[in-house]
N, CA, C and O atoms as a MOPAC input file, in Angstrom:
PM7 MOZYME 1SCF
protein

 N     -9.36800 1   -23.87800 1    -6.84100 1
 C     -9.34200 1   -24.24700 1    -5.44700 1
 C     -9.68800 1   -25.72300 1    -5.30300 1
 O    -10.52500 1   -26.26100 1    -6.02800 1
 N     -9.04600 1   -26.33300 1    -4.38300 1
 C     -9.33500 1   -27.74300 1    -4.13900 1
 C    -10.63800 1   -27.86300 1    -3.35200 1
 O    -10.89500 1   -27.08600 1    -2.43200 1
 N    -11.43100 1   -28.81500 1    -3.71600 1
 C    -12.67700 1   -29.05600 1    -3.00400 1
 C    -12.41900 1   -30.03500 1    -1.87200 1
 O    -11.90500 1   -31.13300 1    -2.08500 1
 N    -12.78100 1   -29.62500 1    -0.68000 1
 C    -12.64300 1   -30.47500 1     0.49000 1
 C    -14.04600 1   -30.83900 1     0.94500 1
 O    -14.92900 1   -29.98200 1     0.98800 1
 N    -14.25100 1   -32.07100 1     1.27400 1
 C    -15.58200 1   -32.51600 1     1.66900 1
 C    -16.07400 1   -31.73200 1     2.87400 1
 O    -15.34800 1   -31.56600 1     3.85400 1
 N    -17.32600 1   -31.24300 1     2.79600 1
 C    -17.91900 1   -30.52500 1     3.89700 1
 C    -17.59700 1   -29.04500 1     3.92800 1
 O    -17.99400 1   -28.35700 1     4.86700 1
 N    -16.88700 1   -28.53100 1     2.92700 1
 C    -16.53400 1   -27.11000 1     2.89700 1
 C    -17.33200 1   -26.41300 1     1.80000 1
 O    -17.48900 1   -26.93500 1     0.69700 1
 N    -17.82600 1   -25.23900 1     2.12400 1
 C    -18.59600 1   -24.45200 1     1.18200 1
 C    -17.64000 1   -23.52500 1     0.43000 1
 O    -16.76600 1   -22.90500 1     1.03500 1
 N    -17.80800 1   -23.43600 1    -0.87700 1
 C    -16.92500 1   -22.60500 1    -1.69300 1
 C    -17.05500 1   -21.13300 1    -1.31100 1
 O    -16.05100 1   -20.42200 1    -1.26300 1
 N    -18.27100 1   -20.66600 1    -1.03800 1
 C    -18.46800 1   -19.26200 1    -0.67800 1
 C    -17.78800 1   -18.93200 1     0.64900 1
 O    -17.18500 1   -17.86900 1     0.79300 1
 N    -17.88500 1   -19.83900 1     1.61100 1
 C    -17.25200 1   -19.60300 1     2.91600 1
 C    -15.73800 1   -19.57900 1     2.76200 1
 O    -15.06600 1   -18.77300 1     3.40500 1
 N    -15.19900 1   -20.43800 1     1.93100 1
 C    -13.74800 1   -20.45100 1     1.74600 1
 C    -13.27000 1   -19.18100 1     1.04400 1
 O    -12.18100 1   -18.68800 1     1.33900 1
 N    -14.06900 1   -18.64500 1     0.12100 1
 C    -13.70500 1   -17.38700 1    -0.53300 1
 C    -13.72600 1   -16.23600 1     0.46800 1
 O    -12.82000 1   -15.40200 1     0.47900 1
 N    -14.75200 1   -16.19000 1     1.30200 1
 C    -14.83800 1   -15.13000 1     2.31100 1
 C    -13.65800 1   -15.23000 1     3.27900 1
 O    -13.05300 1   -14.21500 1     3.62600 1
 N    -13.33600 1   -16.42900 1     3.71000 1
 C    -12.20500 1   -16.61500 1     4.61700 1
 C    -10.90000 1   -16.20100 1     3.94400 1
 O    -10.04200 1   -15.59100 1     4.58300 1
 N    -10.74400 1   -16.51900 1     2.68000 1
 C     -9.53900 1   -16.13000 1     1.95100 1
 C     -9.40700 1   -14.62700 1     1.81500 1
 O     -8.31700 1   -14.07600 1     1.96800 1
 N    -10.52900 1   -13.95500 1     1.52400 1
 C    -10.50300 1   -12.49900 1     1.40400 1
 C    -10.19400 1   -11.86100 1     2.75900 1
 O     -9.43000 1   -10.89900 1     2.83000 1
 N    -10.78000 1   -12.38800 1     3.82800 1
 C    -10.49000 1   -11.85600 1     5.16100 1
 C     -9.01900 1   -12.04900 1     5.52600 1
 O     -8.39400 1   -11.14300 1     6.07700 1
 N     -8.47300 1   -13.20300 1     5.22600 1
 C     -7.04900 1   -13.44700 1     5.51300 1
 C     -6.15900 1   -12.49300 1     4.71200 1
 O     -5.19600 1   -11.94400 1     5.24600 1
 N     -6.48000 1   -12.30100 1     3.44300 1
 C     -5.70200 1   -11.37900 1     2.61300 1
 C     -5.81400 1    -9.95300 1     3.14700 1
 O     -4.84100 1    -9.20000 1     3.10700 1
 N     -6.98700 1    -9.57800 1     3.64300 1
 C     -7.17500 1    -8.24900 1     4.21400 1
 C     -6.33700 1    -8.07000 1     5.47500 1
 O     -5.71600 1    -7.02400 1     5.66600 1
 N     -6.31600 1    -9.07700 1     6.32800 1
 C     -5.51100 1    -9.00000 1     7.55200 1
 C     -4.03400 1    -8.86200 1     7.20300 1
 O     -3.32600 1    -8.05900 1     7.81200 1
 N     -3.56500 1    -9.63400 1     6.23600 1
 C     -2.16200 1    -9.53300 1     5.82700 1
 C     -1.86600 1    -8.15000 1     5.26600 1
 O     -0.81600 1    -7.57600 1     5.55400 1
 N     -2.78200 1    -7.60900 1     4.46700 1
 C     -2.59900 1    -6.26300 1     3.92700 1
 C     -2.53600 1    -5.20300 1     5.01900 1
 O     -1.71300 1    -4.29000 1     4.95300 1
 N     -3.40100 1    -5.31800 1     6.02300 1
 C     -3.39500 1    -4.35800 1     7.12800 1
 C     -2.09700 1    -4.46200 1     7.92100 1
 O     -1.52600 1    -3.44300 1     8.31000 1
 N     -1.63200 1    -5.67000 1     8.16300 1
 C     -0.36500 1    -5.83700 1     8.88600 1
 C      0.80000 1    -5.24000 1     8.10500 1
 O      1.68600 1    -4.62100 1     8.69300 1
 N      0.80900 1    -5.42000 1     6.78900 1
 C      1.85300 1    -4.80600 1     5.96700 1
 C      1.74900 1    -3.28200 1     6.00600 1
 O      2.77200 1    -2.59800 1     6.04000 1
 N      0.53000 1    -2.74400 1     6.00200 1
 C      0.33000 1    -1.30200 1     6.07700 1
 C      0.89000 1    -0.74800 1     7.38100 1
 O      1.52800 1     0.30500 1     7.39000 1
 N      0.65200 1    -1.45800 1     8.48400 1
 C      1.17900 1    -1.01100 1     9.77100 1
 C      2.69500 1    -1.15900 1     9.84700 1
 O      3.33800 1    -0.45300 1    10.62400 1
 N      3.27900 1    -2.05400 1     9.06500 1
 C      4.72100 1    -2.27400 1     9.09600 1
 C      5.48500 1    -1.28100 1     8.21800 1
 O      6.70800 1    -1.19400 1     8.32400 1
 N      4.80200 1    -0.53900 1     7.36300 1
 C      5.48700 1     0.38400 1     6.45800 1
 C      6.34500 1     1.44000 1     7.16300 1
 O      7.42400 1     1.74400 1     6.65400 1
 N      5.94800 1     2.00900 1     8.27900 1
 C      6.79500 1     3.04600 1     8.89200 1
 C      8.17200 1     2.55000 1     9.34000 1
 O      9.07900 1     3.36600 1     9.50100 1
 N      8.35700 1     1.26900 1     9.54300 1
 C      9.64400 1     0.76100 1    10.00300 1
 C     10.62000 1     0.53800 1     8.83600 1
 O     11.80500 1     0.30000 1     9.06800 1
 N     10.14200 1     0.61000 1     7.59800 1
 C     10.99800 1     0.31700 1     6.43900 1
 C     12.20000 1     1.26100 1     6.35700 1
 O     13.31400 1     0.77100 1     6.17600 1
 N     12.04600 1     2.57600 1     6.47700 1
 C     13.25100 1     3.43100 1     6.42200 1
 C     14.24700 1     3.13500 1     7.53900 1
 O     15.45800 1     3.19700 1     7.32400 1
 N     13.74800 1     2.81600 1     8.72000 1
 C     14.63700 1     2.47200 1     9.83200 1
 C     15.39600 1     1.19200 1     9.51700 1
 O     16.59400 1     1.09400 1     9.78100 1
 N     14.70400 1     0.21800 1     8.95600 1
 C     15.34000 1    -1.04500 1     8.59000 1
 C     16.39100 1    -0.84700 1     7.49900 1
 O     17.46000 1    -1.45500 1     7.54800 1
 N     16.09000 1    -0.00500 1     6.52400 1
 C     17.06000 1     0.28000 1     5.45700 1
 C     18.30000 1     0.95500 1     6.03300 1
 O     19.42300 1     0.62400 1     5.65200 1
 N     18.10300 1     1.89400 1     6.94400 1
 C     19.24900 1     2.56200 1     7.58000 1
 C     20.07900 1     1.57800 1     8.39500 1
 O     21.30900 1     1.62000 1     8.36500 1
 N     19.40700 1     0.69800 1     9.11600 1
 C     20.09600 1    -0.30500 1     9.92500 1
 C     20.93600 1    -1.23800 1     9.04500 1
 O     22.09700 1    -1.50700 1     9.35500 1
 N     20.35300 1    -1.72600 1     7.95800 1
 C     21.08300 1    -2.61800 1     7.05100 1
 C     22.23500 1    -1.87500 1     6.39000 1
 O     23.32600 1    -2.42500 1     6.24100 1
 N     22.00000 1    -0.62700 1     5.99200 1
 C     23.07300 1     0.16700 1     5.39000 1
 C     24.23000 1     0.37400 1     6.34500 1
 O     25.39000 1     0.25600 1     5.95000 1
 N     23.92700 1     0.68400 1     7.60700 1
 C     24.98400 1     0.87200 1     8.59200 1
 C     25.73500 1    -0.42800 1     8.85000 1
 O     26.95700 1    -0.42400 1     9.00200 1
 N     25.01100 1    -1.53100 1     8.90000 1
 C     25.66600 1    -2.82400 1     9.11800 1
 C     26.58000 1    -3.16800 1     7.94000 1
 O     27.68000 1    -3.68100 1     8.14200 1
 N     26.13900 1    -2.89200 1     6.72900 1
 C     26.98200 1    -3.17700 1     5.55900 1
 C     28.18700 1    -2.26300 1     5.50300 1
 O     29.27300 1    -2.69300 1     5.11300 1
 N     28.01000 1    -0.98600 1     5.89400 1
 C     29.15600 1    -0.05600 1     5.92200 1
 C     30.18800 1    -0.50100 1     6.95200 1
 O     31.39000 1    -0.35900 1     6.72400 1
 N     29.73500 1    -1.03500 1     8.07900 1
 C     30.65500 1    -1.53000 1     9.09400 1
 C     31.33300 1    -2.82900 1     8.65500 1
 O     32.50000 1    -3.06600 1     8.96800 1
 N     30.59200 1    -3.66200 1     7.93000 1
 C     31.12500 1    -4.96700 1     7.52400 1
 C     32.11000 1    -4.81200 1     6.36100 1
 O     33.12600 1    -5.50500 1     6.30900 1
 N     31.80500 1    -3.89800 1     5.42400 1
 C     32.68000 1    -3.65600 1     4.27400 1
 C     33.20900 1    -2.22800 1     4.34500 1
 O     32.62700 1    -1.32500 1     3.74300 1
 N     34.30400 1    -2.01200 1     5.07200 1
 C     34.81300 1    -0.64000 1     5.22700 1
 C     35.38200 1    -0.03700 1     3.95200 1
 O     35.83800 1     1.10600 1     3.96000 1

């Protein structure tokens, strides 16, 4: 990690872990839409390439 003047290494690690956790939770909430998205893309490709 790059050292920035006035920043604590422990605080930056905690902030990084919190950010990674938020991204993980958002991905977890987005999982139910994956089958719908796959069906949508499949239908679009079937229409585009008959």
